[in-house]
N, C-alpha and C positions, 0 to 999 in steps of 0.2 A: 604139380602146379602147371608145369609147362604143357601137359597133355590136355588140360582143360582150357578151352578158348574163353578168354574174357572179352566181353563185348566192349565196344568203344564207349566213351563217356556219354555221347549223345544217346546211344542205345540204352544205357543204364537209366538215364533221366526219363526217357520215354517209358521204360518198363516200370519205374517207380511211381510216376505221376498217374493219377487216375484219369481216365478218358472222360472228358466232359460229355454229359448226355444232354440231349435236347430238352430244354425246359418248356413245359407247357404253360402258356400264358392264360391266366384265368380271365374270363370276360369281365369287364368293368361294369359294375351294377350302377345304374343311374339312380342318383339320389332324388327322393321325392321333393317337390318344391315345398318351401316353408309356408305354412298357412297361418295367418294371423287372424285370430278371431277377436274382433273389437266389441262383440256383444257382451262379453264378460269383463270388459275393462273397468266398468264402474264397480263391480264387486271386488275385483282384484285391488283397485286403488283404495277401497274402503278397508280391505284387509291389510294393506301396506301401512296405512295411517295408524292402525291399531298396534302395530309392532313399534314400540318406542325406540329400540336400539337402532333399527334401520333409519327411522325418521330422524333421530338425532345425528347419525353419521352423515345423512344427506344434507341436513341443515347446516351442520358445521362445515362441510365441504363447500357448500354454496357461499357461506359467509367468508370463508377463506379466499375463495376466488374473487369475491367482491372486494375484499380488502386489498388484494394484490393489484387488481385493476385500478382501484383508487390511488394506491401508492405510485403506480406507473404514471397515471394522469397528473398527479401533483408534482412528481419529479420532472416530468417533461415540460411542464408549463414554465415559461420564463418569468422570473420574479421582477416586476417592473419597479418595485420599491427600491431595490438596490441601485438601479440606474439613476434615480432622481435624488439621491442623497447629496446634500451640499458638501463641499470640500471642508476639511478641518482647517480653521483659521487659528493660527498661533500668534498670540499677542506678544510682541517684543517691545521692550522699552526703547524710547527714542534715544539716540546717541547724545551723551551729554557733552557740552563743550568744556574744554579743559580750562579751568581758571588757574592762573599762576599765583601760587602762594609764595611770598618772599622767603619763608623759612625752607620750604621744599626746594626752591631754586638754589639757595645757599648750600644745602646739603648735596644736591646734585653737582654743583660746581666743585665742592671739596672732593667728592668721589672721583670726578674726572681728573682733578689735579693729582690725586693720589695714584690713579692708574698711569698717568703720564710719568710720574716719578719712578714707579716700579718698572715700567718699560725702559726708562733711561738707565737703570742699573745694569741691564744686560742679561744674558742668559746664564752666565756663570756666577752664581751666588756663593760658591764655595770659597772664593777669595776673601769674602767679608768675614769679620770676626764676630762671633756670637756675643750678645750682650751679657755683661757680667752683673751679678747681683750679690748684695751682701745678705747671706742667709742667717746671720747672727742676729736674732730678734730677742730683745729683752723687754720685760714688762715691769 
C-alpha cells in the first residue's frame, strides 16, 4: 500500500465527478399569434345552448354570483329602522304615602320595647336560670 501513491482528496473528487459538457441551447420557437374567428361565433353559441349540462352550470354559477352580490349589498346597507325605535318605557306605580294604622303602631312600639329589654340584659345570658315547667300533664 505504501508503494502506491494515493491522490489527495481534492484529486479524488475531481476524478470521480463527471466533467460538465457545454450544453447546446435550442433556439426558442416563436409562438404563432392567437387568431379569433368571430364568423363562427353564432354557430358555436347555438351549439352551446343545445348542451343542457353546460348551460345549467353557467346559469347556476351566474345565479350564485348574483345572490352573493345581493347579500353583500343588503348587509352593507345601514338599517335606519333600528335607529328610530322609541325607547322602552317601563311603567312604575306611584309611591304610596304611608298611612299610620294604630294597631301597627302599637305592635311596632311593643317590638321596640322588647328589643330594649333584651339589650338591657347584657351579653352574658348564661347567668340567668332557664324557665321551669311542669311536664306532668293529666287528662
